[in-house]
C-alpha positions in Angstrom: -8.5 -83.2 37.4 -7.2 -86.0 35.1 -10.1 -87.4 33.0 -10.2 -90.3 30.5 -12.8 -90.2 27.7 -13.1 -93.7 26.1 -14.1 -93.5 22.4 -13.3 -90.3 20.5 -16.3 -90.4 18.1 -18.8 -87.6 17.2 -19.9 -87.3 20.9 -16.8 -88.5 22.8 -14.4 -86.1 21.1 -16.5 -82.9 21.7 -16.9 -84.1 25.3 -13.1 -84.5 25.7 -12.6 -81.0 24.3 -15.3 -79.6 26.5 -13.7 -81.0 29.6 -10.2 -79.8 28.6 -11.5 -76.3 27.8 -12.7 -76.2 31.5 -9.1 -76.5 32.6 -8.9 -80.3 33.2 -6.3 -82.6 31.7 -7.9 -85.2 29.4 -6.6 -88.4 27.9 -8.8 -89.6 25.0 -8.7 -93.3 24.3 -9.7 -94.9 21.0 -9.0 -98.1 19.2 -8.7 -96.3 15.9 -5.0 -95.3 15.4 -5.9 -92.8 12.7 -8.3 -91.0 15.0 -5.7 -90.9 17.8 -3.1 -89.5 15.4 -5.4 -86.7 14.1 -6.5 -85.7 17.6 -2.8 -85.5 18.7 -2.2 -83.2 15.7 -5.1 -81.0 16.7 -7.1 -82.0 13.6 -10.8 -83.1 13.9 -11.2 -86.6 12.4 -14.7 -85.8 11.1 -16.1 -82.5 9.8 -19.3 -80.8 10.6 -19.3 -80.3 14.4 -19.8 -76.6 15.1 -16.9 -75.1 17.0 -14.9 -78.3 17.3 -12.0 -77.6 15.0 -10.9 -74.4 16.8 -11.5 -75.7 20.3 -9.6 -78.9 19.5 -6.7 -77.1 18.1 -6.5 -74.9 21.2 -6.7 -77.6 23.9 -4.2 -79.8 22.1 -1.7 -76.9 21.7 -2.1 -76.1 25.3 -1.3 -79.7 26.3 -4.7 -80.3 28.0 -5.8 -83.1 25.6 -3.8 -86.0 24.3 -5.0 -89.2 22.7 -3.9 -92.8 23.0 -4.9 -96.3 21.9 -3.9 -97.7 25.4 -7.2 -97.4 27.3 -6.0 -99.2 30.4 -3.0 -96.9 30.9 -5.1 -93.9 30.3 -7.6 -95.1 33.0 -4.8 -95.8 35.5 -3.9 -92.1 35.5 -7.5 -90.8 35.6 -9.8 -89.7 38.5 -12.8 -89.9 36.2 -13.5 -92.2 33.3 -16.3 -91.4 30.8 -17.3 -94.1 28.3 -19.1 -93.1 25.0 -18.5 -96.4 23.1 -21.2 -97.2 20.5 -23.8 -99.8 21.3 -25.9 -101.2 18.4 -28.9 -103.6 18.1 -29.2 -106.3 15.5 -32.1 -106.9 13.1 -34.1 -108.5 15.9 -33.5 -105.6 18.3 -31.0 -107.5 20.5 -28.2 -105.2 21.8 -24.7 -106.1 20.7 -22.5 -105.4 23.7 -19.2 -106.5 22.1 -17.5 -103.1 21.8 -18.8 -102.0 25.2 -17.7 -105.2 26.8 -14.2 -104.8 25.4 -14.0 -101.2 26.5 -15.2 -102.1 30.0 -12.6 -104.8 30.3 -9.9 -102.4 29.4 -11.2 -99.8 31.8 -11.4 -102.4 34.6 -7.7 -103.4 34.2 -6.6 -99.8 34.8 -9.2 -98.8 37.4 -7.9 -97.3 40.6 -9.6 -96.8 44.0 -11.6 -93.6 44.2 -12.2 -93.2 40.5 -15.5 -92.2 39.0 -16.8 -94.3 36.1 -19.6 -92.9 34.1 -21.3 -94.5 31.1 -22.9 -92.0 28.7 -23.8 -94.5 25.9 -27.5 -95.2 25.9 -28.2 -98.6 27.5 -31.1 -100.9 28.2 -32.5 -100.4 31.8 -30.4 -102.3 34.3 -27.2 -102.6 32.3 -25.0 -100.3 34.4 -25.8 -102.2 37.7 -26.4 -105.6 36.2 -23.6 -105.9 33.6 -21.0 -103.2 34.0 -20.6 -103.2 37.7 -19.7 -106.9 37.9 -17.4 -106.7 34.9 -15.6 -103.7 36.4 -15.3 -105.5 39.8 -14.0 -108.7 38.3 -11.4 -107.0 36.2 -10.2 -104.6 38.8 -10.6 -106.5 42.1 -12.4 -103.4 43.4 -16.0 -103.1 44.7 -18.4 -100.8 43.0 -19.8 -98.2 45.3 -17.2 -98.8 47.9 -13.9 -98.6 46.1 -15.0 -96.7 43.0 -18.1 -94.7 42.0 -20.3 -95.8 39.2 -23.0 -93.8 37.4 -25.0 -93.6 34.3 -25.4 -90.2 32.7 -26.8 -90.3 29.1 -25.5 -88.0 26.4 -28.5 -85.9 25.1 -26.9 -84.0 22.3 -27.1 -83.9 18.5 -24.1 -84.1 16.2 -23.5 -80.7 14.7 -24.5 -78.8 17.8 -22.9 -80.7 20.7 -21.5 -77.7 22.5 -24.7 -75.8 22.4 -26.7 -78.8 23.6 -24.4 -79.5 26.5 -25.3 -76.0 27.8 -29.0 -76.2 27.1 -30.1 -79.5 28.4 -30.0 -80.7 32.0 -27.3 -83.4 32.6 -29.3 -86.4 33.8 -27.5 -88.8 36.2 -28.1 -91.8 38.3 -25.7 -93.8 40.5 -25.6 -97.3 41.8 -25.7 -95.7 45.2 -25.9 -92.3 46.8 -22.2 -91.8 47.2 -21.6 -92.6 43.5 -24.3 -90.1 42.4 -22.8 -87.4 44.6 -19.4 -87.9 43.1 -20.8 -88.0 39.6 -22.8 -84.8 40.2 -19.7 -83.0 41.5 -17.7 -84.1 38.4 -20.3 -82.9 35.9 -20.8 -79.6 37.7 -17.0 -79.0 37.3 -16.9 -79.7 33.5 -20.1 -78.3 32.2 -21.9 -74.9 32.1 -25.6 -74.5 31.8 -27.8 -71.9 30.2 -30.6 -70.5 32.5 -34.0 -71.9 31.5 -36.9 -70.5 33.5 -39.4 -72.9 31.9 -37.9 -76.0 33.5 -39.4 -77.5 36.7 -36.0 -77.1 38.5 -32.9 -75.1 37.7 -30.9 -76.2 34.7 -27.8 -78.2 35.7 -27.1 -81.7 36.9 -30.2 -83.6 37.8 -29.8 -86.7 40.0 -32.7 -89.1 39.1 -32.1 -91.3 42.2 -30.7 -94.4 40.5 -28.8 -95.7 37.5 -32.0 -97.4 36.3 -34.0 -94.2 36.3 -31.4 -92.4 34.3 -31.2 -95.3 31.8 -35.0 -95.3 31.5 -35.1 -91.5 31.0 -32.9 -91.6 28.0 -34.8 -94.5 26.4 -38.2 -92.8 27.2 -37.3 -89.4 25.6 -36.1 -91.0 22.4 -38.8 -93.6 22.3 -41.4 -90.8 22.7 -40.1 -89.2 19.5 -40.3 -92.4 17.5 -43.8 -93.0 18.7 -44.9 -89.5 18.0 -43.4 -89.6 14.5 -45.1 -93.0 13.9 -48.4 -91.4 14.8 -47.7 -88.4 12.4 -46.8 -90.9 9.7 -50.1 -92.8 10.2 -51.9 -89.5 10.0 -50.1 -88.7 6.8 -51.1 -91.9 5.2 -54.7 -91.3 6.2 -54.5 -87.8 4.8 -53.4 -89.2 1.5 -56.4 -91.4 1.4 -58.9 -88.7 2.2 -57.2 -86.0 0.2 -56.2 -83.4 2.8 -52.9 -81.7 3.8 -51.7 -83.3 7.1 -49.4 -80.3 7.7 -52.4 -78.0 7.9 -54.1 -80.5 10.3 -51.0 -80.7 12.5 -50.6 -76.9 12.6 -54.2 -76.6 13.7 -53.8 -79.3 16.4 -50.5 -77.8 17.8 -52.1 -74.4 18.2 -53.6 -75.9 21.3 -51.1 -76.3 24.2 -51.9 -80.0 24.8 -51.0 -81.2 21.3 -47.4 -81.7 20.3 -47.7 -83.8 17.1 -44.4 -84.2 15.2 -44.0 -84.1 11.4 -44.3 -87.1 9.0 -41.5 -88.1 6.7 -40.0 -90.7 4.4 -37.7 -92.2 7.1 -36.5 -92.0 10.7 -32.7 -92.4 10.7 -29.6 -91.8 12.8 -28.0 -93.6 15.7 -30.8 -92.7 18.2 -34.4 -92.7 17.2 -34.5 -96.0 15.2 -32.3 -97.8 17.8 -33.3 -96.8 21.3 -37.0 -97.9 21.0 -35.6 -101.4 20.3 -33.5 -101.2 23.4 -36.6 -100.3 25.3 -38.5 -103.2 23.8 -35.7 -105.5 24.8 -36.6 -104.7 28.4 -40.4 -104.3 27.9 -41.9 -106.8 25.5 -45.4 -105.6 26.4 -44.9 -102.2 24.9 -47.2 -102.7 21.9 -47.5 -99.0 21.1 -43.8 -98.7 20.8 -43.5 -101.8 18.6 -46.3 -100.6 16.2 -44.8 -97.1 15.9 -41.4 -98.6 15.1 -43.0 -100.8 12.4 -44.8 -97.8 10.9 -41.7 -95.7 10.7 -39.7 -98.5 9.2 -42.4 -99.0 6.5 -42.3 -95.3 5.3 -39.5 -95.7 2.6 -41.5 -98.5 0.9 -44.7 -96.4 1.2 -43.0 -93.4 -0.5 -41.9 -95.6 -3.4 -45.4 -97.1 -3.6 -46.8 -93.5 -3.9 -44.3 -92.9 -6.7 -45.4 -96.0 -8.6 -49.1 -95.1 -8.1 -48.6 -91.8 -10.0 -45.7 -92.7 -12.3 -47.0 -96.1 -13.3 -44.8 -99.2 -13.9 -41.3 -98.3 -12.7 -39.6 -101.2 -14.6 -36.5 -99.8 -16.2 -37.1 -96.2 -15.0 -34.1 -94.2 -13.9 -35.0 -92.8 -10.4 -32.8 -90.2 -8.7 -32.7 -90.5 -4.9 -31.8 -87.1 -3.4 -29.9 -87.6 -0.2 -27.8 -90.4 1.4 -27.5 -88.8 4.8 -30.2 -89.5 7.4 -30.5 -85.8 8.2 -29.9 -82.6 6.3 -26.5 -81.1 6.8 -25.0 -84.1 8.6 -22.6 -86.4 6.9 -23.9 -89.6 8.5 -25.8 -92.6 7.0 -26.6 -94.5 10.2 -30.0 -96.2 9.6 -30.6 -93.7 6.8 -33.8 -94.1 4.7 -31.7 -94.1 1.6 -31.0 -97.9 1.9 -34.6 -99.1 2.1 -35.6 -96.5 -0.6 -33.0 -97.9 -3.0 -34.1 -101.4 -2.2 -37.8 -100.7 -2.7 -37.0 -99.1 -6.1 -35.0 -102.1 -7.2 -37.8 -104.4 -6.1 -40.1 -102.6 -8.4 -37.7 -102.9 -11.3 -36.4 -99.3 -11.3 -32.8 -98.2 -11.7 -32.0 -96.0 -8.6 -29.1 -93.5 -8.5 -28.1 -91.6 -5.4 -26.8 -88.0 -5.1 -25.8 -86.2 -2.0 -23.9 -82.9 -1.7 -21.9 -84.2 1.2 -20.8 -87.4 -0.4 -18.6 -88.0 -3.4 -19.1 -90.8 -6.0 -16.5 -93.1 -4.4 -18.0 -92.6 -1.0 -21.5 -93.5 -2.2 -20.1 -96.6 -3.9 -18.3 -97.6 -0.7 -21.7 -97.4 1.0 -23.2 -99.8 -1.5 -25.2 -97.0 -3.2 -25.3 -96.5 -7.0 -24.0 -92.9 -7.5 -25.7 -90.4 -9.9 -23.3 -89.3 -12.5 -25.6 -87.9 -15.1 -27.7 -91.0 -16.0 -31.1 -90.4 -17.6 -33.8 -90.1 -14.8 -37.5 -89.6 -15.2 -38.5 -89.7 -11.5 -37.0 -88.5 -8.2 -37.3 -89.1 -4.5 -36.2 -86.6 -1.9 -34.8 -88.6 1.0 -32.8 -86.0 2.9 -33.7 -82.4 3.8 -30.5 -80.8 2.6 -30.9 -77.1 2.1 -29.4 -77.4 -1.4 -32.6 -79.1 -2.6 -34.8 -76.0 -2.0 -33.4 -74.4 -5.2 -33.6 -77.6 -7.3 -36.2 -78.0 -10.1 -37.1 -79.0 -13.6 -34.5 -76.8 -15.1 -31.8 -79.2 -13.8 -33.9 -82.3 -14.5 -36.2 -81.6 -17.4 -37.0 -85.3 -18.0 -38.3 -85.9 -14.5 -42.1 -86.1 -14.5 -42.8 -87.3 -11.0 -41.1 -86.3 -7.7 -41.8 -87.6 -4.2 -40.9 -85.0 -1.7 -40.3 -87.1 1.4 -39.2 -84.1 3.5 -41.4 -81.2 2.4 -38.4 -79.2 1.3 -39.0 -78.6 -2.4 -40.3 -75.5 -4.0 -43.2 -76.8 -6.1 -43.0 -73.8 -8.4 -39.6 -74.9 -9.5 -41.0 -78.3 -10.7 -43.5 -76.9 -13.1 -42.9 -79.8 -15.5 -43.4 -82.5 -12.9 -46.0 -83.9 -10.6 -44.8 -83.4 -7.0 -46.0 -85.9 -4.4 -45.8 -84.7 -0.8 -46.4 -87.4 1.8 -49.6 -86.5 3.6 -50.7 -83.9 1.1 -52.1 -85.7 -1.9 -52.3 -83.5 -5.0 -55.4 -83.8 -7.2 -53.5 -85.6 -9.9 -52.0 -88.1 -7.4 -55.5 -88.6 -5.9 -56.9 -89.5 -9.3 -54.1 -92.0 -9.8 
């Protein structure tokens, strides 16, 4: 089968490689000429995705994957088109469809009768049927459901482990009609393999949810659940600080009972998914007060962490503060909605001089992100923003002048910070409690 994957990013490129590795011929379309060049050379444009480098090199060498900047021509030769173009929301939570609109227009101009079109980018409920179907019809002169199949099938993977997640999680799918769903299910069954999972209510594989709207809702619901759960854990952590108990012990106790699944608190919720998709859900459901409050709680955690630092340290005016971690998640070189930005801003608001260090980012890269890099400046406080494994072995021997540390990710070894007061969110120490 000839397949076109539109957008060769951190999800789209592994998908293209997966499809090609199953024996299909794949054309990857992307607007970034450098990405296209690297893919055609068999070189991954971004590091860190397990197994991608070797798989990419193999499928390119075998002629099963090529890349182009001409989306329309790539679509014209394809029997299935998969779109994984980024969709963002603005500060008010309003989706910005510009990139997706442009990609959909390019797809429409090359769309041929009988082709399957599948959107994998997370969308507000109703977008596939209400926005993309009319655009595809207008640009192609074809009718959705009659001349071409249209489905929504959300990506459910995490960067760094895409290939493993593709096997582990059911592939959710919903079509604009029964025929579209059937064609979509046949496609995904031909390009994916699934691990057996006896604990699921039905066999692991392609799950047709009955409509595009149900599939859109499912993706928003599963990510919004995580944001709400983390928001609850963060509220528990703040209460634990006030009453002087360790919230981790409380959560462990609660989760020993099978009906409790409380997540863990932390300094920030980052990434392309959890901070964004609840806002897409709220765009559809303005009455979802629980979702809105959880999102506000999570967004306030960086400032709360800096406030806890100031309560123990004292006046932060002029203090050099080391922020450990620019990435939103340990081991992943990505700063989308990372807590580093509000942490740095909160420190500056209190008069501190923040400096950022991250083992995955060089000095110039941090500067390009608008972050002040740590290059050996005098620091007397520190804030752990990312759970990089390298921080487990860090301590007062490297930073003897640091007297207060906020461990926003519960990753530090307290014994290594014998010369400093370590604040763990949701586990107030006696000294911090007295402050």
